Each structure stands twice: as structure tokens, then as C-alpha cells.
N, C-alpha and C positions, 0 to 999 in steps of 0.2 A: 424870301426869294420866291418869286412866282414860277409857274411852269413856262417852259419855252413856247414861243409862238408856233414854231414848226419843229416839234421834237423828232428826233431820228426814230424811225420805226424799229421795234424790237424784232428779233428773229422769232419764227414760230416756235422753236424748241424752248426759248426763254419764257414765252407766254404760257406754254403748257406746263413747264416746270413750276412757274409761279402759281399757277392754278392748283397744282397738286400740293404745293406748300401751304397755300391758304386753306385747303381742305384739312390738312393734317395738323396745323399749328394749334388750333383751338382745343382739340382733345388732348394734345400734349400739355398745354397750359393747365387744363383742368386736372389732369392726372398729377402733374407736378405740384399743384396747389394742395391737393389732397395729401400727397406724400409729405409736403412741407408741414401741414397741420398735424399729421400723425407722428412723424419723426423729424423734428427740425434740426437742421445743420447749416453751416455756412455754405457748403457746396450747393445744397438745395436752393438756398436763397439766390445764389449767383446764377444757377441754371434757370430758375424762374424769371429772374430779371432779364436774362438773355432772350428767353422765349417770348416774354412780353414785348421786348424791344423789336424782335423779328416780326411779331404779330402786328405791331404798330406800323412798321415799315411796309409790310404787305398790304395792310388795310388802307393806309393813306396813299399808297402807290408812289412812295418816294424812290423806288428803284424800278 
């Protein structure tokens, strides 16, 4: 499914929030990966999967 021809503009607070989230998500993913390698558990795998999913959504601008 492609992008809309004329997408609705996002409010300024949403763009600022997304910018902050893009800044924070990569260090969180790296930290969680190191934690997963040192002390693996099911919860760590789920958290890392969620963080990678959020990073993909932010990177590809799906929201």
C-alpha cells in the first residue's frame, strides 16, 4: 500500500515526539541487545523485538 497523494499534516507536537523517539530508540536497541547477549531470557527477546519493531516503524515513517 503506497503513501497517500495528499496526506493529512501531522501536528507539530507529534513530529517533535517522533523526532525524540527516533533519537532514543537506537541506543535502547543496542543496550537491550547487549543485555540479551549477557543474560538471555524470554522477556529480553520480546522487549528487543518490540524495540526493533518500533525502530522500523519510525525509520520507514509508517506512522
